[in-house]
N, C-alpha and C positions, 0 to 999 in steps of 0.2 A: 394863334398857333401861325397862322399864314403873315399876322405883322408883324412877328417879329422875325419871321423867315424872310420877308421884303427885305426890314430894315438891315438884318444880317449880311443880303448878297448887295443893298446898295452898298455898305460900309466896306465891302468884300471888293467892290468894284473902285472903291475910292480908292483903297490900295494898289490895285491895278495901276492906276490910273498916276500914280507916284514915277514920276521921274528922277532914277537917280546917277546917271550918267554924269558927269561934271566936264566930260572931255570937250576941246573945242578942237576936233578935226574937223580938215580941211574939206567946204563943200566939193561934189564934185566937178561943178564948173573949174576950181581950182585945178584939178589935177589932170584936166585932159592934156596939157601939153605933158606933164611929165609921166602920163602913158601912154601917151603916142611914142616918145621916146624912148621908152625901154622897150616898148614895142621893136622898133625899129630897130633898136641897138642889136636885138636878138636876131635879127636878119628875116623878119616878117612882119607885113603889114598887115591892118585888119583884115583884107582883101584878100590873103593869102590864108588865113585860118580856117582848116579844113575838119568838115564833120562827118560823124556816118549818115543814114537817108533821115534821122531824123532831126537834122540841124535846124535851128532858127529860122535861116534862109529857106529851108525846105517848106516849113511853116507857114513860112508868108506868103508862097507863093503856090502850093499845094491847089491841085484842082481836085474835088471827091465825087462825085456822082450821087453816093447815099453818106447818109449820118451814120456816125459810132451806136447815136442814141437811139434806141427802139422803141421805149414808150411815151406814152402823151405824158406831158406835164400838166401840174396842179395847180390850184391858186393858193394866194396865200391867205391866212388864216387870221382875220380881224378881230372877231368875237374875244374879248377879255375876259370869258369861262371857257372858253374851248380847253379841253382838260385829255386830249386823246392824242393819238399819231395815226395820220392819213397819207395813204403811200398812193401811187400813181394806180391809174386803171388796171385791171389784169394781176394785180398783185397784193399778195396778203401779209399781217403783222401778225404777231404774238407776243407778249410780253415771255419773256425766256427765263430771267435771271432778276433778281432784283434784292434790294438790301435788305438784309434779313435771313435769306434763305440759306436753308442748310447749306456746307462744304462739306462738313464731316459729319460721317453719319452718325453720330453720338449727340450730333446737334439739336439744343430745344428748337420746339416749333418755336417760331417768330412772334413776339406778342405784339398786337396793334396799339396797346397804348406804350410801345417802345421802354416798357419798364426790364425790357432783358438785361441781364447786368454784363460786366464785360467779361468773363470768362465765358458765357454764350458768345458774345460777338466776337471772339476769338476762331468759335467754329462755324460760324455764317459770314454771308457773303457782306463786305465791308459797303461803306456809302460813298457816294460820288462816281459812277462808274466812267472810266476814261480809256485811254489807251486800251487795245486789244488785240491778241493775235489767235489764229490758230493752228493750233500742229498737229496733222493728221498721222493716224497711225499707218504704218507703210502697207499692209498686208490688207486695209479697207479704206484707204485714204478718204473718202467721197463722203462716207459713212458712218466714220469712228476717228475722233478726236480728243484734242484735249484744249480748251478753250480756257485762254489764260489773258485777264486784263486787270487792271491798274483801279484804287480805290485813291482818288486823288486827296479830299479834304473829307472833312463831315459839319453837315447841316444841322441848325439848332431842334430837326423833329429828333433824331439820337435820341435825346430824352424826353421821359413825360413832358417835363416842365422845362424843356429848353434847357441853354447850359447858366447856371445858378455860382452865388459867391455865397459864401459863409465869410463875415469877418474880414471881407476883402481876401477870400482866396477860393481857389477852385476845390471842389471836394474832390479828393484822391479819386473814387471809385469813377466818375466821372469822366477826368481827366484819362484813367486805363481805359474804358469804354472806347472816347474817344481814339487814345494809339492806334488801339483794338481796330479800331474801321475804319485807318488807314491802309497802304500796301498791295497787297495784290491776292486773287483767286485761282487759283489752278483747279477746275474740276473737268474730268471726263464727261462727253458727251460721244452719243451715237442712236441713228438712226434706228427705230423698232420695227416690229412686224410690219407695221402699218406704214413705212417709211414716213416716219413722224421724229424729229430730232427730241431727246430725252436727255435728261440728266442721270448720266449714274451713280448709283449709290446704292451701297458703299463702294468704294473705287482705291484702290491702294496707292492711287494718284493724285487723289483730291487735297487738297492743302491750302492754308491762309499761312500768308507771310504780312505781317504788321508791323506797325510803329516798336513793336518789342521783340523785333526778332534777331538774335543775335547775326552778326554778318563778317564776312571777313573784309581785309583791307589788302590790295596788289599792288602794284606799281610803282611808280614813284614816289608814292607817301606813305606808302606803308611802313609804318615805325618811325616814322620824322618827328621830329619834335613837334611839331606845329598839331599832329593828332594826339598828342598823347595829354590825358585828363586827369582826374583823381579817382576816377572811377577806370581807368583803362591804362594805367602808366607806359603800358609796352606800343600802346596807339596800332594794335592791330585786328582789334575787334569794336565792332560799331554796332549799339543796340537801336535798332529798325531802321526804316527806310520812311520818308515823309513827300506830302505834296508831289504824289505820284501821276504826272499828265500823260503826256504821251509814251510813245514806247517803241520798242526797235528790235530785231531779231537778228543772229546772226544766220550762214549758210552750213554752221554744224547745229545747230537744233538749239538754241537757248535763246531766253528770252530776255529782252535790254530795258532794265525798269529807269526810268529816268525821274532825277527828282531837282522839282521846279522851284515853287517858290518856298523854300524852304526856310528863307530869312525871316517869313514872318512870327515864327514859331520862336525866338529867342528875344533877350535884352538884354544889355551890358548899359548899367546905372556909371560906370565912369566914364566922364565926360571928355576927359584929358586922355584916358586911355582910347576912348574911340576917335579921337581927331586922328591920332596918328594909327590905328590898327586897320590897314587896307582891308584886309579879311573881313572885317565887319563892314565899315566905314562905306566900302564901294559897293557893299550889296544890299545896302538900306536896312542892317538891322537896326530895331528900334533901341531910342537911348535914355528913355524916360517913362514911367509909368507901367502899364503892362505890355508884352508883346503885342505884336499887332492883331494875331488871331484868339487866341484860344484863353492864354495867361497860364500856362502849363506851367511858367514856373517858379508860380506859388504854391504847388503840389509837388513836382517832380524839379528838384535841382539842377538836373543837369541841362533845363532851359536856360537857367540864369547863366549868363555868358561874363556875366563881372567877374572882373578879373580877383581871386582872393591870395593874397599873398602868405596867407598861413597854411594853404592845402597844398600837396605835393600839383607839381605843373599849373598853379595856378589856380586850382579848381576845376571848374569849366568852361573857362574861360577859349579854350579851342574847342568845345563841342562842335559851333557850327562850323569848323573847317572839315567836320569830318561827313557834310552834307554837300548835296551840289553834283553829286558823282553819278555815271551811269551804274546798274546796280546787273550784273548777270544772273542769272536764275535758269537752274537745268528744272524744265517743268516734268521730265523722264525722269528723275531722280529727288521723289519725294523727301531723301534723307539727306540730300546735299545744302551744302551752306551757301546762300547767296552771297554773292563776292563786289565789293564797291570798286571800280577799275578805275584808277586815278589817274593812269594815263590820258583819258578824254580829256583832263582839265573841268575844272568848279565853275560854274555858274548856275543861273536858274536855268535849266535844260529843258525844251519841249519836247524833244524828241530824239533817235538815235537812228537815223534809216539809211539802209545798206544801198551802196552802189558796187555791183562785184564784175569785175573785168574779165575777160577771157583767160586772160594769163594769172587769177588770183590775186591777184591784186586787188584792195579793196577801198572805200569809202565811206566814212557814218558820219550825215549831214544835222546838223543842229540846228534850231532857234534858241536864241536867249528871249525868254517873252515879260518883255519889257520895254517900253516906251527909249527909243535912243538906244538899244544894245544891238549886238553884233548876231550874223549869220555865222558858223564855225564848221568844218569838218576833220573828223580823226583821222589819221591813214595810216594803219599798222603798217611796220618796218618788214613784216614777211609775208607769204602768200598763205591764200587758203587751198589745201589740197582736199578733194573729196575723200573720206573715209578716213584720214589720217586724224580722226579727234582729238588723239593725246595732244599732238604739235598745236594743232588747230584752237584748241583752249588756252593757250601761251599768247595769241595773238595780240591780246588787245592791254598786252601789259607793256609794249613795246611799239613806240609810231611817232609822229608829228599832229600835232594839233596846229590847224591855221584858222583863221579868220580873215572875210570876204571885205575884201574893197572892191565897190562897183563903181567906175569911172563912167564920168558923162556920155563918153565915145560909145558905149554900148560895150566897150570891155572888162574886163575884171580882172584881179589878181587875188592869189590867196596867200596871207605873210603868214610864215611860219612862224609861231611864237614858242621859239626854242632857245635857252639863255646863251647869250653871246652874240646873239643875230637878231638883226635890228633894232639894234640899241637897247637887246633887254638884256642888260648889267647889271652888276652890284652898285657902280655907281649911279645910275638912275631908276635904285630900289629893289631889285631882282638878283639876290643874293646867287642861286642856283635854278635849276630847272624846277625844283619843287615847287619853290615860291612862283616861277610862272605861271605856272598849271594852278595853286592854290589860287591865286587873282590873278583869273584869264583876264578878266575885264578889264583890269589894270592894264595888261600884257596888249590887251585889243586898242586901247587909248592911246598907249604908247606906241605903238606901229601905225597907227593913222587910220585903224577901220572904219566902216562908214555908215554911221548911227541909222537905224531902222526903225520902220513904225511896227515896234511888236512883231520881230518876226516869231513866228510857233512853227506849225507842221511842215514839212517837207517830202515830197512823191518824186520819186523817180521813177521814168517811164521804163519799161519796162522791155525795150527793144533798143530805142536811141540813148538811151541813160541822160536824155536831156533831166535837170532838176529843178523842180517848181517849190516854191515855198511862200506861204500865206504870211501875209506882213496884214495884223487886225486891224489896228488903227491908229490913231496918236492923235489926241486933241493938242498939242504941243507944237505938233509940227506949224511951222514958219513964227513958234513964238522963240522957243528954246532951242528947237532946229530951224536953220533954211530950210525951206523947200530945195529941192534937188531934181534930177532927173529919174531915180528910183524910188525918191518920196515925195513926187509932184504936187499934190492937194497940200493947202494950208487946212489945219483944223479938219485935218484926215479923221472923220468918227465911220467912214465907212471901210476903210481899210483896201488894200488890191495885192492881187498873186502876179509874182516873178518869176520868168522861167529863166535858165543859163542853161550852155551846153560846154562842157570842158573839153578844152583842147583835146582832138582827135578822139573825142570820147570818151577819153583815160579818167578814168577817176581818181588817180593820183594826180593829176597835173596842176599847175599852181596857175595856168589863165585860163580864163573863160568869155566869153561872149553874153550877155543877158537881153533882156528885152522886160517890159511890160507885156504880161500877158492881159488881163484886163485892170479896170479901177472899179471895185466894186460901188454900187450906190443905185438909183433913181435913172431913170430915164433922160437922156438932155430934151428939154423943152416942157417936163414934168412939173404939175401944179400943185402946191400942198393944200390941206383940207377948204382953206378960204378962199383958192382961186388964183393964190400968187405963186411967180415962179420956182420952180426948189435952187437955193443957192446954187452956185456953181462947185461949191466945194464937196455937196453932194449929191451931184450928179456925175454917173458913172461912165462905162465906155461898154457896158454887158451886150451881147448877142443874144436877148430871148430874157429869161427870166431874174428879177431883179433881186440882189439880194446885201447881205450888210455884213460884216466883221468875217469873211472868212478866216476860218481856224483851221479844224482837220482837214487834213488830205492825202488820197490814197489813191493811188490807177489799178484797175484790174487790168487780168493779164490781154486783154482785146487794146487797150490804151486808153479805156474812157477814164478821164479824171473826176473822179468823186471830192465834194467841196462841201464841207460841212460847216455850220455857223454858228456863234456866240454874240451876238447883243443884246442889250436893254429892252425886250421888247414891250417896256412901259415908257421909253424914251421920247421925247418931242418927233425927234427926226429919225427914230423909228417906224412912225406909226403907218407907214406905207408896205413895210416887211412884215408884219404879221407876227408869225411867231418863228423859233428857229429853225432850221430845215437841214435838208440832205437835196445836193444839186449834182446834175453831170455834165461835164463840159466835154466837149469834141476839142482834141488840141489843134488838130486841123484847122477845123471853121473858127472856132471860137463858141460857136452855139453852146448858150445854158439852158440845161430845162429844170424844174425844180420836182424831185421824186419824191419828196417825203416831207411835211411838215409835225412838229412836234406840240406837244401841250403847254399854254402858258407857262412861261417863268423859266421856261428850261433853258438849255445848253443840247443841241444833238453833237455827239462826240465818239470817236472808236469807232471803227471798222473794220470787220474781215469778213473774211469768205470763206467755204470750203475751194477744196483745191478745183471742183468742178464749176466752181460758181454759178452754181445753183441754188446757195446759201449764202444768206450774207446776215451778218449781226451787226446792229449799231447798239448804241448807248444814249439815253436821254439823264440826263445828270439834270442833278434838282430842280426837279418840278415843281412848282410854287402852289396846285391846288391839291388837288386827291389822285392826281398819277400813280400807279395802273389802275385802282379799284374806278378812278372816274365816276365816282357815287357823290361828291361835294361833300363829305363828311372824313372818309380815312384820311390817315397820314401819307404825306406824299411820299415815294420812295423813288431814289435812282434804277433805274434797269434798264438792263440788254432788252433789247426787240430782235425777234428773229423774223426774216424777211423773204418769202419764195415768192415765185411766180405760179400764178394759179394751171399754168399749165404744164409746168416741171421745168421751164426752161431756163436758158442763163439767163442772171438777173441783168439786165439793160437792156437785152437785143428788141 
């Protein structure tokens, strides 16, 4: 089982390494003069750009007498048999919610041999826990709430004997179980009389949303011809959500599910059609053989996107157009229908992170997690008004999608992806705004966005509104894309974190200033296992504990920046890094300390807190050995881990 599991993730990593962006957008150096001219034309130079107290300039010059980080860092775990979670001294961690655990009260007990059928899986926790958020009940917020989390994709151990084929086709029951294990879990959680968090069962709030759940479509693409299929001729109801990686939330208390690498689930065998269909080709849909992940199209025709002229709307050629969106879920109303919000635009979205201004204007930031892709933000046209939830729930259907250009002089621009602006016209292949949103990547190509090193999670500082983004890695940097100031290392295996400040700390601004917060990697002067100097492209600028491939990212309310990693711990370049981990950074000093290490083969992802910040939840995704049983023989299970401080204090202090 372990060898199959390892091979599956090796193949999955190879898919993530495929670069799709065909654009030849200008390098940052070529854009310096253009950017300077635009700023001066607007009546301000870089020196005149003002920010609030947490500005980049303030971060560079701040003097502090005490670190924000109050715990003692822990070492890496280099043992290839390490199969548990270790946290900093003075803290405790326990497994809280694992794949197969009951969500619904009538769910059967999980079978350790994974023989549960798809009907059981629809009532149990899905696989590969990822982004999540804690929604408190107002009457008792620090001890009672809803924990909502994504289930990104599935691993071979989902089935007793892995994923199988019969006469070249996937068994339908296996495909249904895999679809059931995607999506979202909503679970009610509460502290018991001893002050320990427990899952509440039964609960009217507990809910599973899956790859088989009907969802509404709203915004500019609702009912559009590009959304119509033989199964849904109206283009207004989509079955399921897929590849739900990171997430977001709204100030009116809803959860934002993000659809990331959905393209891996589809295939279009018509080469001529693929060559001209931007909505397939620009996203990397497979053009021959099986779809890149699971071969679902052999059992479920919705995933065969080959045009069929004998069926209405070409059969399911438009089905891929129905994924890649933000899905809004109301966790407090289990009868509500999830809604795919198409005004956000379509790409392989990693997250949708809120920045809220004092005037109620908002921005939602996202990364497009593929090498050479872009950073985006969506700005709703309206304002959030506390308490007016009926009006607030309409805000996500109208607004402006922007894509980022990072200029070499430290300035940046948000380029509007609006039909008729920045060359997004019919003559250039964009017939209307629906076409722009459907093909947001192609629109970003056209307006000159900056190709980045796999932009993933975004985090917004709770007071200054500084924005941080993880750029996980890109071994094609310096080959397919030249190095530049924001992506400065060739063969970038370790990644970096960027941060920027919007002009006047306004989330809706169209200009910003940016800098590299840190380059991940080993310390300068480090030696490898045989005593040779570590190459320059593998050394970083970390002040403190080293790590590679930053992925998950979040701020707590004190302004501590928490960093989660996702690297292949078996890779040669990662041998000093150990297993994946959770670290904490002080934005003022850039100090980094390692707080947690996970089991071999896992990714550390998903992070949320109780409102008093005395409880933290994180996710251990795709552990390789036998976690959480950690007995050397049990089936590995993606799991949520609950972390508390032994003295009951605030996490991180």
